[in-house]
C-alpha positions in Angstrom: 119.2 89.0 56.1 119.4 86.5 58.9 122.7 88.0 60.0 121.1 91.5 60.2 118.2 90.2 62.1 120.5 88.4 64.6 122.4 91.6 65.2 119.1 93.5 66.0 118.1 91.0 68.7 118.3 92.2 72.2 117.9 90.4 75.6 114.9 91.1 77.8 117.2 93.1 80.1 118.4 95.3 77.3 114.8 95.8 75.9 113.6 96.8 79.4 116.3 99.5 79.8 115.7 100.7 76.2 112.0 100.9 77.2 112.7 102.9 80.4 114.7 105.4 78.5 112.2 105.8 75.8 109.5 106.5 78.5 111.6 109.2 80.0 112.7 107.4 83.2 115.2 109.8 84.9 117.0 107.5 87.4 116.9 103.9 88.9 117.1 103.3 92.6 118.2 99.8 93.3 119.8 97.2 95.5 121.4 94.7 93.1 120.4 91.1 93.1 121.5 88.0 91.0 117.9 87.7 89.8 118.2 90.6 87.4 121.8 90.6 86.4 120.9 91.0 82.8 119.2 94.2 83.7 122.3 95.5 85.5 124.4 94.6 82.6 122.2 96.6 80.2 122.4 99.5 82.5 126.2 99.5 82.2 125.8 100.7 78.6 122.8 103.0 79.2 122.6 106.7 79.9 120.2 106.1 82.8 122.0 107.1 86.1 121.7 104.4 88.9 121.7 105.1 92.7 122.9 102.1 94.7 120.9 101.8 98.0 121.5 99.8 101.1 118.0 98.2 101.7 115.1 97.8 99.5 112.8 99.8 101.7 114.9 102.8 101.5 115.4 102.3 97.6 111.6 102.2 97.2 111.1 105.2 99.3 113.7 107.1 97.1 111.9 106.1 94.1 108.5 107.1 95.6 110.0 110.5 96.6 111.3 111.0 93.1 107.8 110.2 91.7 106.5 113.0 94.0 109.0 115.5 92.8 109.0 114.8 89.0 105.4 113.7 88.4 106.8 110.7 86.5 107.1 107.2 87.9 110.0 106.8 90.2 111.9 103.6 89.2 113.0 101.0 91.8 114.7 97.6 91.2 115.0 94.9 93.7 115.7 91.1 93.8 113.1 88.4 94.5 111.8 87.2 97.9 113.4 89.3 100.7 114.2 92.1 98.4 110.5 92.4 97.3 109.2 92.1 100.9 111.6 94.9 102.1 110.5 97.2 99.1 106.8 96.7 100.0 107.1 99.6 102.5 107.8 102.0 99.8 105.0 100.6 97.5 102.6 101.2 100.4 103.7 104.9 100.6 103.2 105.3 96.9 99.7 103.7 97.1 98.3 105.8 100.0 100.2 109.0 98.7 99.0 108.5 95.1 102.5 108.7 93.7 103.5 107.2 90.3 106.1 104.5 90.8 107.3 101.3 89.1 108.9 98.6 91.1 110.8 95.9 89.1 111.5 92.6 91.0 113.8 89.9 89.7 112.0 86.6 89.7 112.8 82.9 89.6 113.0 81.2 86.3 109.7 80.4 84.7 110.1 76.6 84.7 110.5 76.6 88.5 107.3 78.3 89.4 104.9 76.6 91.8 107.5 74.4 93.5 108.3 77.0 96.2 111.7 77.5 94.7 114.4 79.6 96.3 112.8 83.0 97.3 109.7 82.2 95.2 106.8 84.6 95.9 103.4 85.2 94.0 103.7 88.9 93.6 100.1 89.3 92.3 98.9 88.1 95.7 101.5 89.9 97.7 101.1 93.3 96.2 97.5 92.9 94.8 96.0 95.2 97.4 98.7 98.0 97.4 99.5 98.4 93.7 97.5 99.6 90.8 98.7 96.7 88.5 100.8 93.7 89.3 102.2 91.5 86.5 105.0 89.2 85.4 106.6 89.6 81.9 106.5 86.4 80.4 108.3 86.9 77.2 111.0 89.2 76.0 109.0 90.2 73.0 106.4 91.9 75.3 108.7 94.0 77.4 108.3 97.2 75.4 104.4 96.7 75.6 104.4 96.0 79.3 106.7 98.9 80.3 104.5 101.3 78.3 101.4 100.0 80.0 103.1 100.4 83.4 104.0 104.0 82.7 100.4 104.6 81.6 98.7 102.9 84.6 101.1 104.6 87.2 100.3 108.0 85.9 96.7 107.7 84.9 93.7 108.6 87.0 94.7 108.5 90.6 98.5 107.9 90.3 100.0 105.0 92.1 102.6 102.1 92.0 102.9 99.3 89.5 104.9 96.1 90.2 106.4 94.2 87.4 108.1 90.8 88.1 111.1 89.8 85.7 111.9 86.1 85.5 115.6 85.5 85.4 115.5 83.4 82.2 113.2 86.0 80.5 115.9 88.7 80.9 118.5 86.7 79.1 116.0 85.5 76.3 116.7 87.3 73.0 113.9 89.0 70.9 113.7 91.0 67.8 111.0 93.6 68.4 110.3 97.2 67.3 112.0 99.9 69.4 110.0 101.0 72.4 107.8 104.2 72.2 106.8 106.4 75.1 103.4 105.7 76.6 100.6 108.1 76.0 99.4 109.9 79.1 95.9 111.3 78.8 94.6 113.7 81.5 90.9 114.1 82.4 89.4 117.4 81.8 86.2 119.1 83.5 83.2 119.7 81.5 82.0 123.2 80.6 78.6 122.5 82.3 80.4 121.4 85.4 82.5 124.5 85.7 79.3 126.7 85.0 77.6 124.7 87.9 80.5 125.4 90.2 80.4 129.0 89.5 76.7 129.1 90.4 77.4 127.3 93.6 80.1 129.7 94.5 77.9 132.7 93.8 75.3 131.3 96.1 77.7 130.5 98.9 78.2 132.7 101.9 81.0 130.6 103.9 82.9 128.7 101.2 86.2 126.9 101.9 88.8 125.4 99.4 90.8 122.3 100.4 93.8 121.4 98.2 95.3 117.9 98.4 96.3 114.8 96.4 99.0 114.4 93.9 99.3 115.3 90.3 100.0 119.1 91.0 102.6 121.2 89.3 104.1 124.6 90.1 101.8 126.1 87.3 98.7 124.4 88.9 99.4 125.7 92.3 99.8 129.3 90.8 96.5 129.0 89.0 94.9 127.8 92.4 96.4 131.0 94.1 95.1 133.3 91.4 91.5 131.7 91.7 91.7 132.1 95.4 92.7 135.8 94.9 90.0 136.6 92.5 87.4 135.1 94.5 89.0 135.9 97.8 88.5 132.4 99.2 90.2 130.8 102.2 92.3 127.9 101.2 93.3 125.0 103.4 95.7 122.2 102.5 95.3 118.4 103.3 97.5 116.5 105.5 101.2 116.8 104.4 100.2 118.5 101.2 101.1 122.0 102.6 103.4 123.0 99.7 100.3 123.4 97.5 99.5 126.9 98.8 101.8 129.7 100.0 101.6 129.9 103.8 102.5 133.6 103.6 99.5 134.2 101.3 96.6 136.3 103.0 94.1 133.6 101.9 95.8 130.7 103.6 93.8 128.9 106.3 96.1 126.2 107.6 96.5 122.4 107.2 94.2 119.5 108.1 96.7 117.3 109.8 97.5 115.8 113.0 97.2 118.3 115.9 94.9 120.5 113.7 93.9 124.0 114.6 90.5 123.6 116.1 89.4 126.9 114.6 90.0 125.4 111.2 88.0 122.3 112.0 85.2 124.6 113.2 85.3 126.8 110.0 85.0 123.8 107.8 82.2 122.3 109.7 80.3 125.7 109.5 81.0 126.1 105.8 78.2 125.9 103.4 80.3 125.0 100.4 83.5 123.0 100.5 85.6 122.7 97.2 88.0 119.7 97.6 90.5 119.7 94.9 92.7 116.8 94.2 92.4 115.2 97.6 90.5 112.3 99.2 89.7 113.7 102.6 90.8 110.3 104.1 91.2 109.5 107.7 93.8 112.0 109.0 92.5 115.2 107.2 88.9 114.3 107.9 89.8 113.9 111.7 89.0 110.2 111.7 86.0 110.7 109.3 84.2 113.0 111.5 84.7 116.3 109.7 81.9 115.6 107.1 78.7 113.6 107.4 79.1 110.3 105.5 77.8 109.4 103.0 76.1 112.9 102.3 77.9 115.9 103.7 75.7 118.7 105.1 77.5 121.2 103.1 77.4 121.7 99.4 80.4 119.4 98.6 82.2 119.8 95.3 84.9 117.0 94.8 87.6 117.2 92.1 89.6 114.1 91.4 91.5 112.6 88.6 90.3 109.1 89.6 86.7 108.3 88.8 86.7 105.6 91.4 87.4 108.3 94.2 84.3 110.3 93.3 81.5 109.1 95.7 83.7 106.5 97.2 83.2 107.9 100.7 81.4 111.2 100.3 78.5 111.8 97.9 79.3 115.1 96.2 76.8 117.7 95.2 79.1 118.1 92.1 81.6 115.6 91.0 84.2 116.8 88.6 86.4 114.1 87.0 89.6 116.0 86.4 93.3 116.3 87.1 94.7 119.2 89.2 96.3 120.6 86.0 93.3 120.7 83.9 90.9 121.8 86.6 92.9 124.7 87.7 93.3 125.7 84.0 89.4 125.7 83.8 89.3 127.9 86.9 90.9 130.7 84.9 87.5 131.1 83.0 85.3 131.5 86.2 84.0 134.9 87.1 83.7 135.9 90.7 80.4 137.4 91.9 79.8 141.2 91.7 79.8 141.3 95.5 82.0 138.9 97.5 80.2 138.4 100.7 82.8 136.1 102.5 85.8 138.3 102.3 85.6 138.9 106.1 85.6 135.1 106.7 88.7 134.7 104.6 90.5 137.3 106.7 89.3 135.7 109.8 90.5 132.3 108.6 94.0 133.7 107.9 94.2 135.4 111.2 93.2 132.2 113.0 96.0 130.4 111.0 98.6 133.0 112.2 97.4 133.0 115.8 97.9 129.1 115.8 101.3 129.1 114.1 103.2 132.3 114.5 104.5 132.1 118.0 105.6 128.5 119.0 105.0 127.9 122.7 107.8 127.6 125.3 108.4 124.1 126.6 110.4 122.5 129.4 114.1 121.6 128.9 117.0 123.6 127.6 116.3 122.9 123.8 113.3 124.8 122.7 111.8 123.3 119.5 109.7 126.3 118.9 112.8 128.5 118.7 114.5 126.1 116.4 111.5 126.4 114.1 111.6 130.1 114.2 115.3 130.1 113.4 114.7 127.8 110.5 111.7 130.1 109.3 114.1 133.1 109.2 117.2 131.4 107.7 116.2 129.0 105.1 115.4 130.1 101.5 111.9 129.6 100.3 113.1 126.8 97.9 114.5 124.6 100.7 113.1 121.1 100.7 111.8 119.7 104.0 111.4 115.9 104.5 110.1 113.9 107.4 108.9 110.5 108.2 106.3 109.7 111.1 106.4 110.8 114.7 105.3 113.5 117.0 108.4 115.5 116.2 106.9 116.1 112.8 104.2 118.3 114.4 106.7 121.1 114.9 107.5 121.1 111.1 104.0 121.0 109.9 102.6 123.6 112.4 105.4 126.2 112.5 107.2 126.0 109.2 106.2 128.4 106.4 105.9 126.3 103.1 106.1 128.9 100.4 106.7 127.0 97.1 105.6 123.9 95.3 108.1 121.1 95.5 109.4 121.9 99.0 107.7 119.1 101.1 108.2 115.4 101.0 106.3 113.6 103.6 104.2 110.3 103.7 100.5 110.7 104.2 100.5 107.0 105.2 102.4 107.8 108.1 105.5 105.6 107.4 108.4 105.8 109.8 111.9 105.9 108.1 110.8 108.0 105.0 112.5 111.2 105.7 116.1 110.2 105.1 115.6 108.3 101.7 113.4 111.0 100.5 115.9 113.7 101.5 118.6 111.7 99.6 116.5 111.6 96.5 115.7 115.2 96.8 119.3 116.3 97.1 120.3 114.1 94.1 117.6 115.9 92.1 118.2 119.3 93.4 121.9 119.5 94.5 121.7 123.4 94.6 119.0 123.5 97.2 118.9 123.0 101.0 117.4 119.8 101.9 116.6 119.3 105.5 115.4 116.0 106.9 113.4 116.0 110.0 113.7 112.6 111.9 113.0 111.4 115.3 115.5 108.9 116.8 113.3 106.0 116.1 112.3 107.3 112.7 115.9 107.8 111.6 117.0 104.3 112.6 114.3 102.7 110.5 116.3 103.6 107.3 119.7 104.7 108.8 121.6 102.4 106.6 120.7 104.8 103.7 123.5 107.1 105.1 125.8 105.1 103.1 123.7 105.9 100.0 123.9 109.5 100.8 127.7 109.4 101.2 128.2 107.5 97.9 125.9 109.8 96.0 127.4 112.9 97.6 124.0 114.1 98.7 124.7 116.7 101.2 121.5 116.5 103.2 121.3 118.2 106.7 119.6 115.8 109.0 118.0 117.1 112.2 117.8 114.0 114.5 115.3 114.9 117.2 116.3 112.4 120.0 114.1 111.9 122.9 115.0 108.3 123.7 111.5 107.0 123.2 109.1 105.9 120.5 107.3 109.1 121.2 104.0 108.8 119.4 103.4 105.3 120.8 104.5 106.4 124.3 101.9 109.4 124.0 99.2 106.8 123.2 100.3 104.4 125.9 100.2 107.0 128.6 96.7 108.0 127.6 95.2 104.5 127.3 97.5 102.7 130.0 98.8 105.5 132.1 102.1 104.9 133.9 102.4 101.4 132.4 105.4 101.9 130.2 106.2 99.0 127.9 108.3 98.6 124.8 108.7 102.3 124.1 112.1 103.1 125.6 115.3 103.3 123.4 119.0 103.3 123.9 120.6 105.3 121.1 123.9 105.8 119.7 125.7 109.1 119.5 124.4 110.0 116.1 126.9 112.8 115.6 129.8 110.3 115.9 127.9 108.0 113.5 127.6 110.6 110.8 131.3 111.4 111.1 132.0 107.7 110.6 130.4 108.2 107.3 132.7 111.1 106.5 130.0 113.6 107.3 129.6 116.6 109.6 128.1 115.9 113.0 127.3 118.2 115.9 125.5 117.6 119.2 122.9 120.3 120.1 121.6 120.4 123.7 120.6 123.9 124.1 118.7 126.4 121.9 121.5 128.8 121.6 123.7 126.2 120.0 121.3 125.3 117.1 121.8 128.3 114.7 125.6 128.3 114.6 125.6 124.5 114.4 123.2 124.5 111.4 125.3 127.2 109.6 128.4 125.1 110.1 126.7 122.1 108.8 125.4 124.0 105.6 128.9 125.6 105.2 130.6 122.2 105.3 129.1 121.0 102.1 128.9 117.6 103.5 126.3 115.0 104.5 125.5 116.5 108.0 123.6 115.5 111.2 122.7 117.7 114.1 121.8 115.5 117.1 119.2 117.4 119.0 118.6 116.3 122.5 114.9 116.9 123.5 113.3 116.4 126.8 111.0 113.4 126.4 108.3 115.2 128.4 108.0 117.6 125.3 105.8 115.2 123.5 104.0 117.9 121.5 103.7 121.7 121.3 100.7 121.7 123.5 101.1 119.1 126.2 103.5 117.0 128.1 103.7 113.1 128.8 103.1 113.8 132.6 99.9 115.9 131.7 98.6 113.2 129.4 99.2 110.6 132.2 97.7 112.7 135.0 94.6 113.4 132.9 94.2 109.7 132.0 94.5 108.7 135.8 92.0 111.3 136.8 89.5 110.0 134.2 90.0 106.5 135.4 89.1 107.6 139.0 86.0 109.1 137.7 
């Protein structure tokens, strides 16, 4: 009996990998470290695939993007100290974007704690404000319990990141425990009375607007939202970088509440008499710096639907608060009946017309490369299931304003505004969906934040197509600089490499695009190559946005300063 028990014992590392598989983990993104060698050894015998990354920030962003795509926690493993601090960028994305994710950190041995040992960090203090739960697994026997809890916490309510530290000696400690079982994920459901109240409020409305946002959606949930909008003939806007939640070609689409928003949409929401916010939080960017609605009590009838009870009433006091996930709420919408006479149909048509007037025809700008024509070409030559990724920067305005997102699961972008996100997200997307086009939009500054992940893409054979939009400056910062300190340029100029040459060094396909006519053929060659590809787009730095130039911003600021 003793011999049998001994054979059944497993190390903490083996128990952790078993628990990940039991809970449906699909892939591990990691940068290896000696602090969790026992886990790496256990992965050798597991069926769980591993993607080896180049820097922990990129690994964490890949895991976060995987969580966005799958709805399950993306898994990231890093080493202690510097590995954990590097990974914090991805954890912050997961927190602000409400994405399920679990970060595992190798940790110093338990007996060394409190001595400022080599790479020692107190992770509860470090990650306490940006993770839903931070803990250290003290005993190998508790590994299955802690992993199940991590999956439950990451997915429950408002989804988010969990951080678990793994002491090195715990991972080699043996324990005889029952096999891990998957965590139970319970979704919140709206009450029948709440849905009845919502129907009454809609029937009484004359200028209603729906805003879709947040996480926890699925293709089925977005389809139900579209059916609801059709039956009630409601205008639907999407929150910042959540545009894939509603088909932009749908006649009820009203646009997105992002940076550089359509003024007509802002006006429409302010004039609305009922706002239904489904899944989102209406935080700083979509609320236009918290000016869109009155705080704490909006002037409009405000219905807020969210899976996290703590978000209901946190900033805005709702007329009706519905504690429900997008899945269950949209299912309940199927039972609502529209009024006999829909009085706001003309408003819905006007909202859609305003969206098209704002986004159909990109403006001409100075310089030989016209980003508007690039966006028009992509609109007509990409399939509806193409996945578009980006990080942060003014270049992303072209994508958000002029691309037509038509399907769920086609957008990966950080609502937290993290630079460097586009490339890691694109790598994760291409690994998950190798049959689909994955296009990464990245400014020259944004790309260089995580450019080392080109090695990850090459090794994973992730044939991403990168559009590197190079204007030789940190564009967004320069824009603000010219507005606040006109003509006093400081710390925003960049000297860049030949990015097309660089991608070829990784065995990929690279081309330089300086004129509009060169773009379409270059993109087709990149797609046909079947390789990791990069098109180096040289953009005039004056073209800081679709609506203005750096010179215009500077001249306006100087004029204001003169009175």
